[in-house]
Predicted model as a PDB file, atoms N, CA, C, CB and O in Angstrom, pLDDT in the B-factor column:
MODEL        1                                                                  
ATOM      1  N   MET A   1     125.909 109.174  79.837  1.00 63.00           N  
ATOM      2  CA  MET A   1     124.718 108.652  80.455  1.00 63.00           C  
ATOM      3  C   MET A   1     124.139 109.708  81.402  1.00 63.00           C  
ATOM      4  CB  MET A   1     125.023 107.336  81.203  1.00 63.00           C  
ATOM      5  O   MET A   1     124.848 110.254  82.248  1.00 63.00           O  
ATOM      6  N   LYS A   2     122.879 109.979  81.252  1.00 80.00           N  
ATOM      7  CA  LYS A   2     122.210 111.006  82.042  1.00 80.00           C  
ATOM      8  C   LYS A   2     122.025 110.548  83.496  1.00 80.00           C  
ATOM      9  CB  LYS A   2     120.850 111.357  81.416  1.00 80.00           C  
ATOM     10  O   LYS A   2     121.667 109.401  83.761  1.00 80.00           O  
ATOM     11  N   LYS A   3     122.274 111.458  84.411  1.00 93.00           N  
ATOM     12  CA  LYS A   3     122.131 111.164  85.834  1.00 93.00           C  
ATOM     13  C   LYS A   3     120.653 111.126  86.217  1.00 93.00           C  
ATOM     14  CB  LYS A   3     122.883 112.210  86.685  1.00 93.00           C  
ATOM     15  O   LYS A   3     119.860 111.930  85.727  1.00 93.00           O  
ATOM     16  N   ILE A   4     120.289 110.202  87.085  1.00 94.00           N  
ATOM     17  CA  ILE A   4     118.907 110.058  87.551  1.00 94.00           C  
ATOM     18  C   ILE A   4     118.731 110.904  88.814  1.00 94.00           C  
ATOM     19  CB  ILE A   4     118.552 108.548  87.829  1.00 94.00           C  
ATOM     20  O   ILE A   4     119.529 110.812  89.747  1.00 94.00           O  
ATOM     21  N   ASP A   5     117.686 111.725  88.835  1.00 94.00           N  
ATOM     22  CA  ASP A   5     117.348 112.521  90.018  1.00 94.00           C  
ATOM     23  C   ASP A   5     116.384 111.707  90.877  1.00 94.00           C  
ATOM     24  CB  ASP A   5     116.718 113.908  89.618  1.00 94.00           C  
ATOM     25  O   ASP A   5     115.169 111.757  90.681  1.00 94.00           O  
ATOM     26  N   TYR A   6     116.932 110.967  91.821  1.00 95.00           N  
ATOM     27  CA  TYR A   6     116.122 110.078  92.660  1.00 95.00           C  
ATOM     28  C   TYR A   6     115.182 110.835  93.587  1.00 95.00           C  
ATOM     29  CB  TYR A   6     117.021 109.185  93.480  1.00 95.00           C  
ATOM     30  O   TYR A   6     114.192 110.269  94.051  1.00 95.00           O  
ATOM     31  N   ASN A   7     115.470 112.096  93.864  1.00 96.00           N  
ATOM     32  CA  ASN A   7     114.630 112.891  94.756  1.00 96.00           C  
ATOM     33  C   ASN A   7     113.562 113.687  94.017  1.00 96.00           C  
ATOM     34  CB  ASN A   7     115.487 113.829  95.558  1.00 96.00           C  
ATOM     35  O   ASN A   7     112.816 114.443  94.639  1.00 96.00           O  
ATOM     36  N   LYS A   8     113.479 113.529  92.707  1.00 96.00           N  
ATOM     37  CA  LYS A   8     112.496 114.272  91.922  1.00 96.00           C  
ATOM     38  C   LYS A   8     111.077 113.880  92.342  1.00 96.00           C  
ATOM     39  CB  LYS A   8     112.703 114.017  90.410  1.00 96.00           C  
ATOM     40  O   LYS A   8     110.726 112.702  92.385  1.00 96.00           O  
ATOM     41  N   HIS A   9     110.276 114.901  92.649  1.00 96.00           N  
ATOM     42  CA  HIS A   9     108.882 114.666  93.024  1.00 96.00           C  
ATOM     43  C   HIS A   9     108.091 114.279  91.782  1.00 96.00           C  
ATOM     44  CB  HIS A   9     108.264 115.924  93.702  1.00 96.00           C  
ATOM     45  O   HIS A   9     108.176 114.949  90.753  1.00 96.00           O  
ATOM     46  N   VAL A  10     107.323 113.201  91.880  1.00 96.00           N  
ATOM     47  CA  VAL A  10     106.546 112.714  90.748  1.00 96.00           C  
ATOM     48  C   VAL A  10     105.065 112.988  90.947  1.00 96.00           C  
ATOM     49  CB  VAL A  10     106.781 111.223  90.542  1.00 96.00           C  
ATOM     50  O   VAL A  10     104.403 113.541  90.069  1.00 96.00           O  
ATOM     51  N   TRP A  11     104.545 112.594  92.120  1.00 92.00           N  
ATOM     52  CA  TRP A  11     103.102 112.690  92.329  1.00 92.00           C  
ATOM     53  C   TRP A  11     102.788 112.572  93.815  1.00 92.00           C  
ATOM     54  CB  TRP A  11     102.355 111.597  91.528  1.00 92.00           C  
ATOM     55  O   TRP A  11     103.181 111.600  94.460  1.00 92.00           O  
ATOM     56  N   GLU A  12     102.087 113.551  94.354  1.00 93.00           N  
ATOM     57  CA  GLU A  12     101.577 113.549  95.734  1.00 93.00           C  
ATOM     58  C   GLU A  12     102.550 112.959  96.756  1.00 93.00           C  
ATOM     59  CB  GLU A  12     100.287 112.781  95.789  1.00 93.00           C  
ATOM     60  O   GLU A  12     102.196 112.038  97.491  1.00 93.00           O  
ATOM     61  N   GLY A  13     103.742 113.473  96.803  1.00 93.00           N  
ATOM     62  CA  GLY A  13     104.727 113.046  97.785  1.00 93.00           C  
ATOM     63  C   GLY A  13     105.598 111.879  97.339  1.00 93.00           C  
ATOM     64  O   GLY A  13     106.581 111.552  98.003  1.00 93.00           O  
ATOM     65  N   TRP A  14     105.257 111.263  96.247  1.00 95.00           N  
ATOM     66  CA  TRP A  14     106.048 110.156  95.724  1.00 95.00           C  
ATOM     67  C   TRP A  14     107.214 110.701  94.895  1.00 95.00           C  
ATOM     68  CB  TRP A  14     105.167 109.207  94.872  1.00 95.00           C  
ATOM     69  O   TRP A  14     107.043 111.593  94.064  1.00 95.00           O  
ATOM     70  N   THR A  15     108.393 110.146  95.139  1.00 97.00           N  
ATOM     71  CA  THR A  15     109.586 110.511  94.383  1.00 97.00           C  
ATOM     72  C   THR A  15     109.984 109.343  93.476  1.00 97.00           C  
ATOM     73  CB  THR A  15     110.756 110.894  95.341  1.00 97.00           C  
ATOM     74  O   THR A  15     109.435 108.246  93.575  1.00 97.00           O  
ATOM     75  N   VAL A  16     110.934 109.599  92.607  1.00 97.00           N  
ATOM     76  CA  VAL A  16     111.467 108.531  91.763  1.00 97.00           C  
ATOM     77  C   VAL A  16     111.945 107.388  92.656  1.00 97.00           C  
ATOM     78  CB  VAL A  16     112.628 109.055  90.859  1.00 97.00           C  
ATOM     79  O   VAL A  16     111.640 106.226  92.387  1.00 97.00           O  
ATOM     80  N   ARG A  17     112.686 107.704  93.706  1.00 97.00           N  
ATOM     81  CA  ARG A  17     113.198 106.686  94.640  1.00 97.00           C  
ATOM     82  C   ARG A  17     112.055 105.892  95.275  1.00 97.00           C  
ATOM     83  CB  ARG A  17     114.052 107.348  95.743  1.00 97.00           C  
ATOM     84  O   ARG A  17     112.166 104.677  95.437  1.00 97.00           O  
ATOM     85  N   GLY A  18     110.974 106.554  95.629  1.00 97.00           N  
ATOM     86  CA  GLY A  18     109.836 105.865  96.237  1.00 97.00           C  
ATOM     87  C   GLY A  18     109.237 104.815  95.322  1.00 97.00           C  
ATOM     88  O   GLY A  18     108.916 103.711  95.761  1.00 97.00           O  
ATOM     89  N   PHE A  19     109.087 105.161  94.042  1.00 98.00           N  
ATOM     90  CA  PHE A  19     108.553 104.190  93.080  1.00 98.00           C  
ATOM     91  C   PHE A  19     109.536 103.039  92.869  1.00 98.00           C  
ATOM     92  CB  PHE A  19     108.244 104.878  91.734  1.00 98.00           C  
ATOM     93  O   PHE A  19     109.128 101.881  92.779  1.00 98.00           O  
ATOM     94  N   ILE A  20     110.818 103.355  92.791  1.00 98.00           N  
ATOM     95  CA  ILE A  20     111.834 102.309  92.625  1.00 98.00           C  
ATOM     96  C   ILE A  20     111.799 101.351  93.812  1.00 98.00           C  
ATOM     97  CB  ILE A  20     113.245 102.932  92.477  1.00 98.00           C  
ATOM     98  O   ILE A  20     111.805 100.133  93.632  1.00 98.00           O  
ATOM     99  N   ASP A  21     111.764 101.901  95.020  1.00 98.00           N  
ATOM    100  CA  ASP A  21     111.739 101.064  96.224  1.00 98.00           C  
ATOM    101  C   ASP A  21     110.509 100.156  96.249  1.00 98.00           C  
ATOM    102  CB  ASP A  21     111.766 101.942  97.482  1.00 98.00           C  
ATOM    103  O   ASP A  21     110.583  99.012  96.698  1.00 98.00           O  
ATOM    104  N   GLU A  22     109.397 100.665  95.773  1.00 97.00           N  
ATOM    105  CA  GLU A  22     108.157  99.887  95.752  1.00 97.00           C  
ATOM    106  C   GLU A  22     108.223  98.743  94.729  1.00 97.00           C  
ATOM    107  CB  GLU A  22     106.967 100.803  95.438  1.00 97.00           C  
ATOM    108  O   GLU A  22     107.709  97.654  94.984  1.00 97.00           O  
ATOM    109  N   LEU A  23     108.845  98.987  93.591  1.00 98.00           N  
ATOM    110  CA  LEU A  23     108.887  97.996  92.511  1.00 98.00           C  
ATOM    111  C   LEU A  23     110.066  97.026  92.608  1.00 98.00           C  
ATOM    112  CB  LEU A  23     108.939  98.703  91.188  1.00 98.00           C  
ATOM    113  O   LEU A  23     110.020  95.937  92.036  1.00 98.00           O  
ATOM    114  N   GLN A  24     111.106  97.411  93.319  1.00 98.00           N  
ATOM    115  CA  GLN A  24     112.361  96.640  93.353  1.00 98.00           C  
ATOM    116  C   GLN A  24     112.189  95.158  93.671  1.00 98.00           C  
ATOM    117  CB  GLN A  24     113.282  97.239  94.361  1.00 98.00           C  
ATOM    118  O   GLN A  24     112.755  94.332  92.956  1.00 98.00           O  
ATOM    119  N   PRO A  25     111.443  94.777  94.698  1.00 98.00           N  
ATOM    120  CA  PRO A  25     111.333  93.328  94.992  1.00 98.00           C  
ATOM    121  C   PRO A  25     110.716  92.540  93.836  1.00 98.00           C  
ATOM    122  CB  PRO A  25     110.494  93.111  96.254  1.00 98.00           C  
ATOM    123  O   PRO A  25     111.163  91.433  93.536  1.00 98.00           O  
ATOM    124  N   SER A  26     109.717  93.087  93.199  1.00 97.00           N  
ATOM    125  CA  SER A  26     109.081  92.387  92.079  1.00 97.00           C  
ATOM    126  C   SER A  26     109.999  92.306  90.874  1.00 97.00           C  
ATOM    127  CB  SER A  26     107.785  93.078  91.691  1.00 97.00           C  
ATOM    128  O   SER A  26     110.073  91.266  90.221  1.00 97.00           O  
ATOM    129  N   VAL A  27     110.697  93.387  90.573  1.00 98.00           N  
ATOM    130  CA  VAL A  27     111.631  93.379  89.447  1.00 98.00           C  
ATOM    131  C   VAL A  27     112.739  92.362  89.707  1.00 98.00           C  
ATOM    132  CB  VAL A  27     112.231  94.794  89.214  1.00 98.00           C  
ATOM    133  O   VAL A  27     113.133  91.632  88.798  1.00 98.00           O  
ATOM    134  N   ALA A  28     113.238  92.307  90.921  1.00 97.00           N  
ATOM    135  CA  ALA A  28     114.300  91.350  91.251  1.00 97.00           C  
ATOM    136  C   ALA A  28     113.813  89.915  91.045  1.00 97.00           C  
ATOM    137  CB  ALA A  28     114.775  91.549  92.709  1.00 97.00           C  
ATOM    138  O   ALA A  28     114.551  89.083  90.516  1.00 97.00           O  
ATOM    139  N   MET A  29     112.595  89.621  91.452  1.00 97.00           N  
ATOM    140  CA  MET A  29     112.048  88.273  91.253  1.00 97.00           C  
ATOM    141  C   MET A  29     111.942  87.939  89.765  1.00 97.00           C  
ATOM    142  CB  MET A  29     110.666  88.150  91.921  1.00 97.00           C  
ATOM    143  O   MET A  29     112.290  86.837  89.342  1.00 97.00           O  
ATOM    144  N   ILE A  30     111.461  88.897  88.981  1.00 97.00           N  
ATOM    145  CA  ILE A  30     111.329  88.674  87.539  1.00 97.00           C  
ATOM    146  C   ILE A  30     112.699  88.430  86.910  1.00 97.00           C  
ATOM    147  CB  ILE A  30     110.636  89.878  86.864  1.00 97.00           C  
ATOM    148  O   ILE A  30     112.876  87.480  86.149  1.00 97.00           O  
ATOM    149  N   MET A  31     113.650  89.275  87.223  1.00 97.00           N  
ATOM    150  CA  MET A  31     114.958  89.194  86.580  1.00 97.00           C  
ATOM    151  C   MET A  31     115.788  87.994  87.062  1.00 97.00           C  
ATOM    152  CB  MET A  31     115.724  90.474  86.830  1.00 97.00           C  
ATOM    153  O   MET A  31     116.743  87.592  86.396  1.00 97.00           O  
ATOM    154  N   ASN A  32     115.426  87.427  88.213  1.00 96.00           N  
ATOM    155  CA  ASN A  32     116.133  86.251  88.733  1.00 96.00           C  
ATOM    156  C   ASN A  32     115.362  84.962  88.466  1.00 96.00           C  
ATOM    157  CB  ASN A  32     116.378  86.404  90.234  1.00 96.00           C  
ATOM    158  O   ASN A  32     115.616  83.938  89.099  1.00 96.00           O  
ATOM    159  N   ASN A  33     114.416  85.018  87.521  1.00 95.00           N  
ATOM    160  CA  ASN A  33     113.614  83.856  87.125  1.00 95.00           C  
ATOM    161  C   ASN A  33     112.847  83.225  88.288  1.00 95.00           C  
ATOM    162  CB  ASN A  33     114.505  82.817  86.497  1.00 95.00           C  
ATOM    163  O   ASN A  33     112.694  82.005  88.348  1.00 95.00           O  
ATOM    164  N   ARG A  34     112.372  84.054  89.198  1.00 96.00           N  
ATOM    165  CA  ARG A  34     111.563  83.557  90.307  1.00 96.00           C  
ATOM    166  C   ARG A  34     110.134  84.074  90.198  1.00 96.00           C  
ATOM    167  CB  ARG A  34     112.179  83.971  91.651  1.00 96.00           C  
ATOM    168  O   ARG A  34     109.474  84.322  91.207  1.00 96.00           O  
ATOM    169  N   SER A  35     109.670  84.230  88.981  1.00 94.00           N  
ATOM    170  CA  SER A  35     108.347  84.766  88.701  1.00 94.00           C  
ATOM    171  C   SER A  35     107.781  84.059  87.480  1.00 94.00           C  
ATOM    172  CB  SER A  35     108.399  86.302  88.479  1.00 94.00           C  
ATOM    173  O   SER A  35     108.518  83.463  86.695  1.00 94.00           O  
ATOM    174  N   ARG A  36     106.474  84.130  87.329  1.00 95.00           N  
ATOM    175  CA  ARG A  36     105.840  83.579  86.129  1.00 95.00           C  
ATOM    176  C   ARG A  36     106.230  84.374  84.883  1.00 95.00           C  
ATOM    177  CB  ARG A  36     104.312  83.568  86.289  1.00 95.00           C  
ATOM    178  O   ARG A  36     106.275  83.840  83.775  1.00 95.00           O  
ATOM    179  N   GLN A  37     106.505  85.635  85.086  1.00 94.00           N  
ATOM    180  CA  GLN A  37     106.871  86.504  83.961  1.00 94.00           C  
ATOM    181  C   GLN A  37     108.314  86.260  83.549  1.00 94.00           C  
ATOM    182  CB  GLN A  37     106.666  87.988  84.327  1.00 94.00           C  
ATOM    183  O   GLN A  37     109.197  86.079  84.387  1.00 94.00           O  
ATOM    184  N   GLU A  38     108.529  86.260  82.253  1.00 96.00           N  
ATOM    185  CA  GLU A  38     109.883  86.123  81.720  1.00 96.00           C  
ATOM    186  C   GLU A  38     110.688  87.382  82.052  1.00 96.00           C  
ATOM    187  CB  GLU A  38     109.852  85.877  80.182  1.00 96.00           C  
ATOM    188  O   GLU A  38     110.121  88.472  82.123  1.00 96.00           O  
ATOM    189  N   PRO A  39     112.002  87.245  82.257  1.00 97.00           N  
ATOM    190  CA  PRO A  39     112.831  88.433  82.502  1.00 97.00           C  
ATOM    191  C   PRO A  39     112.737  89.423  81.337  1.00 97.00           C  
ATOM    192  CB  PRO A  39     114.301  88.022  82.728  1.00 97.00           C  
ATOM    193  O   PRO A  39     112.555  89.038  80.182  1.00 97.00           O  
ATOM    194  N   PHE A  40     112.866  90.696  81.675  1.00 97.00           N  
ATOM    195  CA  PHE A  40     112.781  91.748  80.667  1.00 97.00           C  
ATOM    196  C   PHE A  40     113.969  91.662  79.719  1.00 97.00           C  
ATOM    197  CB  PHE A  40     112.723  93.136  81.331  1.00 97.00           C  
ATOM    198  O   PHE A  40     115.101  91.421  80.137  1.00 97.00           O  
ATOM    199  N   GLN A  41     113.690  91.863  78.439  1.00 97.00           N  
ATOM    200  CA  GLN A  41     114.736  91.855  77.422  1.00 97.00           C  
ATOM    201  C   GLN A  41     114.967  93.250  76.833  1.00 97.00           C  
ATOM    202  CB  GLN A  41     114.375  90.873  76.311  1.00 97.00           C  
ATOM    203  O   GLN A  41     116.063  93.558  76.366  1.00 97.00           O  
ATOM    204  N   THR A  42     113.928  94.087  76.858  1.00 97.00           N  
ATOM    205  CA  THR A  42     114.026  95.408  76.230  1.00 97.00           C  
ATOM    206  C   THR A  42     113.568  96.503  77.184  1.00 97.00           C  
ATOM    207  CB  THR A  42     113.196  95.454  74.943  1.00 97.00           C  
ATOM    208  O   THR A  42     112.850  96.257  78.153  1.00 97.00           O  
ATOM    209  N   ARG A  43     113.998  97.697  76.881  1.00 97.00           N  
ATOM    210  CA  ARG A  43     113.580  98.876  77.640  1.00 97.00           C  
ATOM    211  C   ARG A  43     112.061  99.050  77.579  1.00 97.00           C  
ATOM    212  CB  ARG A  43     114.282 100.138  77.103  1.00 97.00           C  
ATOM    213  O   ARG A  43     111.438  99.429  78.570  1.00 97.00           O  
ATOM    214  N   GLN A  44     111.474  98.776  76.431  1.00 97.00           N  
ATOM    215  CA  GLN A  44     110.023  98.918  76.262  1.00 97.00           C  
ATOM    216  C   GLN A  44     109.274  97.970  77.201  1.00 97.00           C  
ATOM    217  CB  GLN A  44     109.619  98.644  74.794  1.00 97.00           C  
ATOM    218  O   GLN A  44     108.248  98.349  77.765  1.00 97.00           O  
ATOM    219  N   GLU A  45     109.768  96.754  77.374  1.00 97.00           N  
ATOM    220  CA  GLU A  45     109.141  95.810  78.306  1.00 97.00           C  
ATOM    221  C   GLU A  45     109.204  96.344  79.734  1.00 97.00           C  
ATOM    222  CB  GLU A  45     109.827  94.429  78.223  1.00 97.00           C  
ATOM    223  O   GLU A  45     108.226  96.252  80.476  1.00 97.00           O  
ATOM    224  N   VAL A  46     110.337  96.895  80.115  1.00 98.00           N  
ATOM    225  CA  VAL A  46     110.486  97.476  81.456  1.00 98.00           C  
ATOM    226  C   VAL A  46     109.510  98.640  81.619  1.00 98.00           C  
ATOM    227  CB  VAL A  46     111.953  97.953  81.698  1.00 98.00           C  
ATOM    228  O   VAL A  46     108.830  98.744  82.640  1.00 98.00           O  
ATOM    229  N   LYS A  47     109.442  99.501  80.629  1.00 98.00           N  
ATOM    230  CA  LYS A  47     108.575 100.679  80.679  1.00 98.00           C  
ATOM    231  C   LYS A  47     107.109 100.284  80.865  1.00 98.00           C  
ATOM    232  CB  LYS A  47     108.734 101.509  79.401  1.00 98.00           C  
ATOM    233  O   LYS A  47     106.425 100.820  81.737  1.00 98.00           O  
ATOM    234  N   ILE A  48     106.636  99.358  80.055  1.00 98.00           N  
ATOM    235  CA  ILE A  48     105.233  98.935  80.142  1.00 98.00           C  
ATOM    236  C   ILE A  48     104.949  98.279  81.484  1.00 98.00           C  
ATOM    237  CB  ILE A  48     104.888  97.966  79.000  1.00 98.00           C  
ATOM    238  O   ILE A  48     103.923  98.556  82.107  1.00 98.00           O  
ATOM    239  N   TRP A  49     105.851  97.412  81.932  1.00 98.00           N  
ATOM    240  CA  TRP A  49     105.647  96.733  83.208  1.00 98.00           C  
ATOM    241  C   TRP A  49     105.611  97.744  84.362  1.00 98.00           C  
ATOM    242  CB  TRP A  49     106.759  95.692  83.443  1.00 98.00           C  
ATOM    243  O   TRP A  49     104.750  97.660  85.238  1.00 98.00           O  
ATOM    244  N   CYS A  50     106.538  98.684  84.359  1.00 98.00           N  
ATOM    245  CA  CYS A  50     106.572  99.691  85.431  1.00 98.00           C  
ATOM    246  C   CYS A  50     105.283 100.498  85.464  1.00 98.00           C  
ATOM    247  CB  CYS A  50     107.774 100.633  85.250  1.00 98.00           C  
ATOM    248  O   CYS A  50     104.710 100.704  86.533  1.00 98.00           O  
ATOM    249  N   MET A  51     104.824 100.953  84.313  1.00 97.00           N  
ATOM    250  CA  MET A  51     103.589 101.751  84.285  1.00 97.00           C  
ATOM    251  C   MET A  51     102.407 100.946  84.817  1.00 97.00           C  
ATOM    252  CB  MET A  51     103.292 102.237  82.852  1.00 97.00           C  
ATOM    253  O   MET A  51     101.555 101.492  85.517  1.00 97.00           O  
ATOM    254  N   ASP A  52     102.348  99.664  84.497  1.00 97.00           N  
ATOM    255  CA  ASP A  52     101.247  98.821  84.961  1.00 97.00           C  
ATOM    256  C   ASP A  52     101.325  98.521  86.449  1.00 97.00           C  
ATOM    257  CB  ASP A  52     101.230  97.529  84.191  1.00 97.00           C  
ATOM    258  O   ASP A  52     100.293  98.314  87.088  1.00 97.00           O  
ATOM    259  N   ASN A  53     102.519  98.494  87.011  1.00 97.00           N  
ATOM    260  CA  ASN A  53     102.698  98.030  88.384  1.00 97.00           C  
ATOM    261  C   ASN A  53     103.036  99.110  89.401  1.00 97.00           C  
ATOM    262  CB  ASN A  53     103.755  97.019  88.410  1.00 97.00           C  
ATOM    263  O   ASN A  53     103.111  98.823  90.596  1.00 97.00           O  
ATOM    264  N   GLN A  54     103.241 100.334  88.958  1.00 96.00           N  
ATOM    265  CA  GLN A  54     103.482 101.437  89.894  1.00 96.00           C  
ATOM    266  C   GLN A  54     102.218 101.689  90.704  1.00 96.00           C  
ATOM    267  CB  GLN A  54     103.919 102.729  89.141  1.00 96.00           C  
ATOM    268  O   GLN A  54     101.114 101.659  90.161  1.00 96.00           O  
ATOM    269  N   PRO A  55     102.376 101.939  92.003  1.00 94.00           N  
ATOM    270  CA  PRO A  55     101.189 102.271  92.784  1.00 94.00           C  
ATOM    271  C   PRO A  55     100.693 103.681  92.445  1.00 94.00           C  
ATOM    272  CB  PRO A  55     101.490 102.157  94.290  1.00 94.00           C  
ATOM    273  O   PRO A  55     101.484 104.617  92.331  1.00 94.00           O  
ATOM    274  N   TYR A  56      99.392 103.815  92.288  1.00 93.00           N  
ATOM    275  CA  TYR A  56      98.692 105.098  92.128  1.00 93.00           C  
ATOM    276  C   TYR A  56      98.921 105.831  90.805  1.00 93.00           C  
ATOM    277  CB  TYR A  56      99.091 105.990  93.221  1.00 93.00           C  
ATOM    278  O   TYR A  56      97.979 106.407  90.260  1.00 93.00           O  
ATOM    279  N   TYR A  57     100.115 105.826  90.289  1.00 94.00           N  
ATOM    280  CA  TYR A  57     100.504 106.667  89.158  1.00 94.00           C  
ATOM    281  C   TYR A  57     100.876 105.776  87.982  1.00 94.00           C  
ATOM    282  CB  TYR A  57     101.686 107.604  89.535  1.00 94.00           C  
ATOM    283  O   TYR A  57     101.883 105.071  88.037  1.00 94.00           O  
ATOM    284  N   LYS A  58     100.085 105.797  86.927  1.00 95.00           N  
ATOM    285  CA  LYS A  58     100.250 104.856  85.820  1.00 95.00           C  
ATOM    286  C   LYS A  58     100.855 105.484  84.573  1.00 95.00           C  
ATOM    287  CB  LYS A  58      98.927 104.251  85.472  1.00 95.00           C  
ATOM    288  O   LYS A  58     100.625 105.013  83.460  1.00 95.00           O  
ATOM    289  N   LYS A  59     101.623 106.542  84.760  1.00 97.00           N  
ATOM    290  CA  LYS A  59     102.280 107.196  83.632  1.00 97.00           C  
ATOM    291  C   LYS A  59     103.768 106.845  83.638  1.00 97.00           C  
ATOM    292  CB  LYS A  59     102.078 108.738  83.688  1.00 97.00           C  
ATOM    293  O   LYS A  59     104.317 106.396  84.644  1.00 97.00           O  
ATOM    294  N   TYR A  60     104.395 107.059  82.501  1.00 97.00           N  
ATOM    295  CA  TYR A  60     105.816 106.780  82.330  1.00 97.00           C  
ATOM    296  C   TYR A  60     106.662 107.693  83.204  1.00 97.00           C  
ATOM    297  CB  TYR A  60     106.217 106.936  80.865  1.00 97.00           C  
ATOM    298  O   TYR A  60     106.506 108.914  83.170  1.00 97.00           O  
ATOM    299  N   ILE A  61     107.552 107.103  83.984  1.00 97.00           N  
ATOM    300  CA  ILE A  61     108.507 107.850  84.805  1.00 97.00           C  
ATOM    301  C   ILE A  61     109.904 107.459  84.310  1.00 97.00           C  
ATOM    302  CB  ILE A  61     108.322 107.541  86.364  1.00 97.00           C  
ATOM    303  O   ILE A  61     110.409 106.393  84.663  1.00 97.00           O  
ATOM    304  N   PRO A  62     110.528 108.313  83.498  1.00 96.00           N  
ATOM    305  CA  PRO A  62     111.818 107.962  82.894  1.00 96.00           C  
ATOM    306  C   PRO A  62     112.884 107.520  83.898  1.00 96.00           C  
ATOM    307  CB  PRO A  62     112.335 109.130  82.122  1.00 96.00           C  
ATOM    308  O   PRO A  62     113.629 106.580  83.622  1.00 96.00           O  
ATOM    309  N   GLY A  63     112.972 108.176  85.051  1.00 97.00           N  
ATOM    310  CA  GLY A  63     113.990 107.822  86.039  1.00 97.00           C  
ATOM    311  C   GLY A  63     113.838 106.416  86.577  1.00 97.00           C  
ATOM    312  O   GLY A  63     114.833 105.747  86.851  1.00 97.00           O  
ATOM    313  N   VAL A  64     112.611 105.961  86.732  1.00 98.00           N  
ATOM    314  CA  VAL A  64     112.353 104.606  87.231  1.00 98.00           C  
ATOM    315  C   VAL A  64     112.808 103.584  86.192  1.00 98.00           C  
ATOM    316  CB  VAL A  64     110.842 104.412  87.563  1.00 98.00           C  
ATOM    317  O   VAL A  64     113.515 102.630  86.517  1.00 98.00           O  
ATOM    318  N   VAL A  65     112.402 103.790  84.955  1.00 98.00           N  
ATOM    319  CA  VAL A  65     112.774 102.871  83.877  1.00 98.00           C  
ATOM    320  C   VAL A  65     114.290 102.889  83.676  1.00 98.00           C  
ATOM    321  CB  VAL A  65     112.047 103.247  82.558  1.00 98.00           C  
ATOM    322  O   VAL A  65     114.904 101.833  83.525  1.00 98.00           O  
ATOM    323  N   ASP A  66     114.893 104.069  83.673  1.00 97.00           N  
ATOM    324  CA  ASP A  66     116.345 104.178  83.519  1.00 97.00           C  
ATOM    325  C   ASP A  66     117.071 103.398  84.613  1.00 97.00           C  
ATOM    326  CB  ASP A  66     116.778 105.652  83.547  1.00 97.00           C  
ATOM    327  O   ASP A  66     118.046 102.698  84.340  1.00 97.00           O  
ATOM    328  N   HIS A  67     116.596 103.520  85.838  1.00 97.00           N  
ATOM    329  CA  HIS A  67     117.230 102.836  86.962  1.00 97.00           C  
ATOM    330  C   HIS A  67     117.264 101.323  86.746  1.00 97.00           C  
ATOM    331  CB  HIS A  67     116.495 103.164  88.263  1.00 97.00           C  
ATOM    332  O   HIS A  67     118.317 100.697  86.873  1.00 97.00           O  
ATOM    333  N   PHE A  68     116.113 100.739  86.421  1.00 98.00           N  
ATOM    334  CA  PHE A  68     116.058  99.292  86.253  1.00 98.00           C  
ATOM    335  C   PHE A  68     116.819  98.824  85.010  1.00 98.00           C  
ATOM    336  CB  PHE A  68     114.612  98.837  86.172  1.00 98.00           C  
ATOM    337  O   PHE A  68     117.422  97.751  85.023  1.00 98.00           O  
ATOM    338  N   CYS A  69     116.796  99.605  83.962  1.00 97.00           N  
ATOM    339  CA  CYS A  69     117.557  99.249  82.770  1.00 97.00           C  
ATOM    340  C   CYS A  69     119.054  99.268  83.056  1.00 97.00           C  
ATOM    341  CB  CYS A  69     117.225 100.202  81.620  1.00 97.00           C  
ATOM    342  O   CYS A  69     119.783  98.400  82.576  1.00 97.00           O  
ATOM    343  N   ARG A  70     119.509 100.220  83.809  1.00 96.00           N  
ATOM    344  CA  ARG A  70     120.932 100.270  84.173  1.00 96.00           C  
ATOM    345  C   ARG A  70     121.293  99.129  85.112  1.00 96.00           C  
ATOM    346  CB  ARG A  70     121.276 101.618  84.828  1.00 96.00           C  
ATOM    347  O   ARG A  70     122.326  98.479  84.950  1.00 96.00           O  
ATOM    348  N   GLU A  71     120.434  98.894  86.093  1.00 96.00           N  
ATOM    349  CA  GLU A  71     120.717  97.849  87.090  1.00 96.00           C  
ATOM    350  C   GLU A  71     120.851  96.476  86.449  1.00 96.00           C  
ATOM    351  CB  GLU A  71     119.617  97.815  88.147  1.00 96.00           C  
ATOM    352  O   GLU A  71     121.692  95.674  86.857  1.00 96.00           O  
ATOM    353  N   TYR A  72     120.024  96.206  85.446  1.00 97.00           N  
ATOM    354  CA  TYR A  72     120.015  94.885  84.810  1.00 97.00           C  
ATOM    355  C   TYR A  72     120.618  94.888  83.401  1.00 97.00           C  
ATOM    356  CB  TYR A  72     118.599  94.363  84.746  1.00 97.00           C  
ATOM    357  O   TYR A  72     120.437  93.939  82.638  1.00 97.00           O  
ATOM    358  N   ASN A  73     121.335  95.963  83.068  1.00 96.00           N  
ATOM    359  CA  ASN A  73     122.057  96.081  81.812  1.00 96.00           C  
ATOM    360  C   ASN A  73     121.178  95.822  80.585  1.00 96.00           C  
ATOM    361  CB  ASN A  73     123.218  95.129  81.811  1.00 96.00           C  
ATOM    362  O   ASN A  73     121.545  95.059  79.691  1.00 96.00           O  
ATOM    363  N   ILE A  74     120.014  96.469  80.563  1.00 96.00           N  
ATOM    364  CA  ILE A  74     119.098  96.379  79.438  1.00 96.00           C  
ATOM    365  C   ILE A  74     119.367  97.610  78.581  1.00 96.00           C  
ATOM    366  CB  ILE A  74     117.580  96.296  79.906  1.00 96.00           C  
ATOM    367  O   ILE A  74     119.118  98.737  79.008  1.00 96.00           O  
ATOM    368  N   THR A  75     119.871  97.394  77.383  1.00 90.00           N  
ATOM    369  CA  THR A  75     120.291  98.521  76.557  1.00 90.00           C  
ATOM    370  C   THR A  75     119.422  98.774  75.348  1.00 90.00           C  
ATOM    371  CB  THR A  75     121.671  98.311  76.108  1.00 90.00           C  
ATOM    372  O   THR A  75     119.509  99.851  74.758  1.00 90.00           O  
ATOM    373  N   ASN A  76     118.592  97.834  74.953  1.00 86.00           N  
ATOM    374  CA  ASN A  76     117.788  98.035  73.754  1.00 86.00           C  
ATOM    375  C   ASN A  76     116.329  98.281  74.060  1.00 86.00           C  
ATOM    376  CB  ASN A  76     117.913  96.854  72.851  1.00 86.00           C  
ATOM    377  O   ASN A  76     115.529  98.469  73.143  1.00 86.00           O  
TER     378      ASN A  76                                                      
ENDMDL                                                                          
END                                                                             
């Protein structure tokens, strides 16, 4: 399993960790069934949701998606 570089600069001072910290509360609500959205089942669902909900930067950030997939044991 590839190691995530949480300090990697992504965009204008934002790091992988910064995006994760920003998205974490919403992802936790989704995955704990405390949201209108169904919990993520696939990596692709996580990827699309992250790109749509990241502040300022709407491109794919592999480290962010990898982090949430590992945290919630999403393997497919």
